[in-house]
Legacy VTK file of the C-alpha trace (Angstrom):
# vtk DataFile Version 3.0
C-alpha trace
ASCII
DATASET POLYDATA
POINTS 366 float
58.484 -122.232 92.488
56.453 -120.053 89.888
52.423 -119.501 89.769
51.309 -118.259 85.893
48.552 -118.854 83.593
48.463 -120.036 80.273
46.241 -118.305 77.298
45.620 -119.658 73.942
47.894 -117.562 71.150
45.221 -115.479 68.796
44.511 -116.655 65.515
46.459 -116.954 62.608
46.425 -114.171 59.911
43.695 -114.519 57.166
43.732 -115.208 53.328
42.155 -111.695 52.763
44.496 -110.230 55.644
47.543 -111.528 54.007
46.936 -110.144 50.272
46.496 -106.930 52.379
49.074 -106.654 54.175
51.335 -107.812 51.026
50.236 -104.505 49.696
48.444 -106.040 46.372
50.597 -108.924 45.499
49.114 -111.599 43.059
46.863 -113.783 45.112
48.496 -117.116 44.101
51.864 -115.586 44.387
51.022 -114.690 48.106
49.433 -117.845 48.790
52.041 -119.649 47.575
54.624 -117.670 49.726
52.947 -117.654 52.742
52.493 -121.493 52.733
55.790 -121.900 52.342
57.315 -119.792 54.676
54.503 -120.619 57.086
54.736 -123.928 56.934
58.277 -124.267 57.350
58.218 -121.559 60.211
56.023 -123.177 62.220
58.206 -126.495 61.583
61.043 -124.413 62.529
59.109 -123.076 66.157
58.288 -126.522 66.810
61.483 -127.785 66.409
62.786 -125.047 68.551
60.493 -125.465 71.419
60.549 -129.310 71.623
64.743 -129.135 72.106
64.097 -126.221 74.331
61.579 -128.585 76.454
63.964 -131.579 76.776
66.886 -129.286 77.646
64.588 -127.948 80.492
63.413 -131.458 81.581
67.540 -132.759 81.555
68.009 -130.187 83.593
65.085 -131.062 86.156
63.438 -127.566 85.197
59.458 -128.664 84.863
56.312 -127.280 83.824
53.333 -128.330 85.546
49.677 -127.642 84.231
47.250 -127.596 86.753
43.517 -127.840 85.525
40.463 -127.166 88.387
37.188 -127.836 87.503
35.993 -125.146 90.435
37.641 -122.762 92.673
36.372 -124.150 96.340
38.420 -125.054 99.560
39.062 -128.903 98.935
40.789 -128.169 95.812
42.982 -125.320 96.863
43.711 -127.231 99.912
45.042 -129.968 97.635
46.403 -127.476 95.184
48.551 -126.658 98.520
49.475 -129.834 99.510
50.665 -130.691 96.311
53.322 -128.088 95.998
54.341 -128.571 99.639
55.063 -132.055 98.455
57.155 -130.999 95.267
58.764 -128.503 97.248
59.776 -131.036 100.312
61.372 -133.325 97.492
63.213 -130.322 95.839
61.379 -130.457 92.612
62.410 -127.505 90.369
58.370 -126.690 89.016
56.228 -123.962 87.561
52.553 -124.140 88.021
49.948 -122.860 85.072
46.724 -122.604 86.725
43.702 -122.851 84.775
40.289 -122.700 86.598
37.338 -123.785 84.549
34.588 -122.400 87.009
32.386 -125.649 86.608
32.511 -124.816 82.987
32.922 -128.567 81.117
33.432 -127.347 77.530
35.938 -124.680 79.160
37.447 -127.340 80.910
38.093 -129.517 77.377
39.487 -126.267 75.926
41.870 -125.437 79.089
42.597 -129.405 78.984
43.789 -129.494 74.895
45.972 -126.606 75.911
48.156 -128.504 78.235
48.504 -131.376 75.648
51.095 -130.005 73.152
54.284 -130.608 75.031
55.009 -127.759 76.557
53.728 -129.202 79.630
55.878 -132.123 81.632
52.383 -133.294 83.711
49.246 -132.218 84.347
47.562 -131.967 87.767
43.700 -132.741 87.396
42.169 -131.774 90.482
38.339 -133.260 90.291
36.720 -135.572 88.285
35.992 -133.552 85.645
38.814 -131.718 84.959
40.608 -135.404 84.990
38.282 -136.657 81.907
38.571 -133.547 80.269
42.608 -134.302 80.658
42.547 -137.937 79.902
40.341 -136.864 76.821
42.888 -134.708 75.453
46.311 -136.147 75.529
47.215 -139.590 75.883
51.372 -138.622 76.045
51.333 -135.990 78.735
51.512 -138.001 82.453
48.391 -136.995 84.613
48.257 -137.090 88.006
44.154 -136.863 88.968
43.525 -135.679 92.701
39.913 -135.254 94.119
38.541 -138.019 92.334
36.405 -140.414 94.186
36.621 -143.426 91.866
39.353 -143.441 89.071
38.273 -146.614 87.339
34.205 -145.675 87.568
34.855 -141.950 86.370
36.317 -143.853 83.280
39.908 -142.792 83.499
41.552 -146.378 83.961
40.665 -150.222 83.933
43.039 -151.124 86.730
43.680 -148.561 90.113
46.544 -150.950 90.859
48.096 -151.042 87.648
46.711 -148.141 85.445
48.746 -149.303 82.054
48.521 -145.382 80.852
49.340 -142.092 81.305
47.058 -141.006 84.285
46.913 -141.922 87.974
45.965 -140.444 91.271
45.105 -139.547 94.411
41.715 -140.907 95.369
39.114 -139.149 97.879
36.662 -141.771 98.693
35.222 -140.567 101.598
33.742 -142.666 104.227
30.066 -142.501 103.455
28.705 -144.832 105.865
30.167 -142.915 108.883
28.895 -139.505 107.331
25.438 -141.170 107.701
26.463 -142.642 111.480
27.117 -138.513 112.046
23.843 -137.752 110.583
22.174 -140.173 112.610
23.524 -138.851 115.911
23.144 -134.964 115.181
19.437 -135.657 113.540
18.282 -138.774 115.602
14.659 -138.423 114.783
15.432 -138.086 110.888
13.220 -140.379 109.057
13.984 -139.083 105.386
16.970 -137.771 103.913
17.842 -135.627 100.171
21.073 -135.963 98.551
21.876 -132.785 96.594
24.412 -133.125 93.785
25.227 -132.242 89.944
24.039 -134.836 87.595
26.993 -133.774 85.310
29.637 -135.053 87.821
30.316 -138.912 87.740
31.631 -138.899 91.223
28.768 -137.780 92.831
26.152 -139.865 90.822
28.692 -143.107 92.369
28.486 -141.203 96.117
24.944 -140.875 96.089
24.101 -144.555 95.218
26.558 -145.262 98.439
24.529 -142.511 100.116
21.491 -144.735 99.508
22.815 -147.881 100.517
23.852 -146.224 104.037
20.591 -144.649 104.427
18.631 -147.946 104.025
21.244 -149.576 106.508
20.058 -147.024 109.147
16.228 -147.177 108.460
16.056 -144.137 106.426
14.618 -143.311 103.523
16.155 -141.092 100.475
15.522 -138.592 97.642
17.867 -137.704 94.960
18.036 -133.757 94.371
19.510 -133.840 91.008
20.713 -130.477 89.474
22.208 -129.204 86.199
24.214 -126.638 87.385
25.054 -124.291 90.071
22.052 -122.281 88.788
19.563 -124.766 89.939
20.929 -125.673 93.712
19.018 -122.777 95.680
15.602 -123.856 94.057
16.428 -127.048 94.800
17.537 -126.637 98.558
13.733 -124.835 99.181
12.104 -127.480 97.327
13.068 -129.801 100.064
11.618 -127.425 102.872
8.857 -130.448 104.581
9.802 -133.220 102.290
12.941 -133.972 104.113
14.239 -133.960 107.836
17.889 -133.753 106.463
20.170 -133.211 103.631
23.409 -135.165 102.803
26.115 -133.360 100.256
28.909 -135.641 99.095
32.106 -134.301 97.484
30.641 -132.622 94.703
32.490 -129.556 92.981
29.386 -127.696 91.582
28.101 -127.889 95.549
31.019 -126.842 97.159
31.868 -124.103 94.775
28.135 -122.781 95.719
28.295 -124.191 99.411
27.611 -120.521 100.896
24.588 -120.303 99.133
23.270 -123.855 99.465
24.032 -123.224 103.257
22.122 -119.958 103.286
18.915 -121.754 101.860
19.125 -124.575 104.043
19.483 -122.657 107.419
16.494 -120.488 106.154
14.305 -123.644 105.375
15.888 -125.468 108.844
17.609 -128.502 107.020
20.615 -129.705 108.608
23.501 -130.238 105.878
25.495 -133.292 106.498
29.008 -132.840 104.227
31.315 -134.901 101.898
33.883 -132.567 102.864
35.742 -129.742 105.422
35.678 -126.862 103.165
31.639 -127.129 102.981
31.247 -127.534 106.695
33.368 -123.931 106.892
31.018 -122.599 104.071
28.179 -123.232 106.334
27.177 -126.972 105.995
26.509 -128.712 109.661
29.162 -131.209 110.201
30.991 -134.091 107.948
33.289 -136.728 108.838
35.988 -137.051 106.492
39.437 -137.177 104.966
42.576 -133.885 104.981
42.477 -132.655 101.220
46.256 -131.238 102.203
47.500 -134.870 102.951
45.407 -135.913 99.788
47.814 -133.048 98.280
50.667 -134.454 98.891
50.089 -138.030 98.144
49.353 -136.584 95.139
52.609 -134.485 94.787
54.997 -137.256 95.947
53.211 -139.284 92.990
54.120 -136.261 90.763
57.739 -136.082 91.941
58.199 -139.963 91.132
56.865 -139.197 87.404
58.725 -136.227 87.104
61.656 -138.008 88.023
61.182 -140.687 85.408
60.058 -138.050 82.884
64.072 -136.289 83.833
65.750 -139.567 83.506
64.092 -140.397 79.929
65.013 -136.762 78.693
68.692 -137.740 79.713
68.598 -140.956 77.786
66.873 -139.363 75.336
64.613 -142.494 75.068
61.020 -141.451 74.927
59.415 -143.222 72.171
55.882 -144.666 71.737
57.067 -147.807 72.770
58.194 -146.375 76.187
55.757 -147.121 79.107
54.600 -143.924 80.405
55.894 -143.078 83.809
52.397 -143.519 85.774
51.745 -146.836 84.290
52.964 -149.198 86.924
52.104 -146.800 89.775
49.101 -147.278 91.760
45.921 -145.287 92.509
46.774 -143.287 95.940
43.796 -143.934 98.894
43.277 -142.045 102.207
44.795 -144.219 104.959
44.289 -142.622 107.753
41.456 -141.917 110.345
38.637 -138.938 109.201
38.179 -136.069 111.325
34.874 -135.342 112.348
33.958 -130.834 112.203
31.278 -129.077 113.377
30.096 -125.870 112.550
28.814 -124.686 115.748
27.342 -121.414 114.210
25.292 -123.537 111.777
24.602 -125.703 114.790
23.098 -123.117 117.031
21.337 -121.941 114.361
19.368 -125.085 113.894
18.723 -125.409 117.376
21.189 -128.909 117.194
23.522 -130.086 120.329
26.702 -131.665 119.224
28.186 -131.758 122.705
27.155 -135.526 122.846
28.160 -136.540 119.673
30.427 -139.564 119.640
33.455 -138.653 117.723
35.695 -141.639 119.149
33.170 -144.529 117.249
33.353 -141.539 114.216
37.313 -141.514 113.659
38.370 -145.097 114.458
40.878 -146.132 112.065
LINES 1 367
366 0 1 2 3 4 5 6 7 8 9 10 11 12 13 14 15 16 17 18 19 20 21 22 23 24 25 26 27 28 29 30 31 32 33 34 35 36 37 38 39 40 41 42 43 44 45 46 47 48 49 50 51 52 53 54 55 56 57 58 59 60 61 62 63 64 65 66 67 68 69 70 71 72 73 74 75 76 77 78 79 80 81 82 83 84 85 86 87 88 89 90 91 92 93 94 95 96 97 98 99 100 101 102 103 104 105 106 107 108 109 110 111 112 113 114 115 116 117 118 119 120 121 122 123 124 125 126 127 128 129 130 131 132 133 134 135 136 137 138 139 140 141 142 143 144 145 146 147 148 149 150 151 152 153 154 155 156 157 158 159 160 161 162 163 164 165 166 167 168 169 170 171 172 173 174 175 176 177 178 179 180 181 182 183 184 185 186 187 188 189 190 191 192 193 194 195 196 197 198 199 200 201 202 203 204 205 206 207 208 209 210 211 212 213 214 215 216 217 218 219 220 221 222 223 224 225 226 227 228 229 230 231 232 233 234 235 236 237 238 239 240 241 242 243 244 245 246 247 248 249 250 251 252 253 254 255 256 257 258 259 260 261 262 263 264 265 266 267 268 269 270 271 272 273 274 275 276 277 278 279 280 281 282 283 284 285 286 287 288 289 290 291 292 293 294 295 296 297 298 299 300 301 302 303 304 305 306 307 308 309 310 311 312 313 314 315 316 317 318 319 320 321 322 323 324 325 326 327 328 329 330 331 332 333 334 335 336 337 338 339 340 341 342 343 344 345 346 347 348 349 350 351 352 353 354 355 356 357 358 359 360 361 362 363 364 365
């Protein structure tokens, strides 16, 4: 396996530059000549590229575009599990990795770069990345991972039978248990802040689930939405004296800035119960959640099956518009194992919280 980065090719020569290069040849002749040669050369290059890609697929050598909305621990762990599963299945592959750093417009451009036919599959990590990939292509198979709810995100209609070119591994976290954890760690809490980025539809889904879980436990909630990473620290500071604890779902924007968010929360003596372990490792108080390495392995196993179908189609030279996508009948994977509790002991000590009496058995039950 190799790991590279794709870049967009530089723009074409302008008419003025072409005339200068031709040393004053008449504009009409130059234009006709350039258009004719350029068109033929472009068609030939495209045909040659398609032929090489088909030959590569028949050999079982695959090129995978990896689109990540942000760089944070959960997505890195997911990608690691994905590669481990492909390697275990004996899939020969090259990864072209693009990280959007929470720039949603850049993410769309990166997705478009994976849609030209050179890539055999797109791994989309995070809901915004998956939405960008689906918006960019209906031909390249897409395996999404670290997406809360693929249907709610508008990626497909039926999780059991997607029907199109996208399927994936969902990471819906056990929100109810996370609020049980919050009640055990902060028994005197009465009001909880919910912190997330308003641009992430997955976080809106979890925020609603968090409100329901809080209400069922007699807790009041306040949503603290931010438009981007720049507003996170101010949002945490604004919670001081207004809430007794803060809940953070599996939000990519928050996860990528968790160190700063956790520092502000600690200064405000505000316990952060988080959606996933990477946030806790970055300074949050605690979570009960899924293993993103296993999530990545599930996505990798799905990708291995998709690529096997891609290879069979290439060998039969059967791929056309009427052929169902390799993902069409591949149901979305959901976590099956028991979740795990993780407490950041350093953060707990700084907040004066004793986590030794946690009932982990009830929180981690299958």
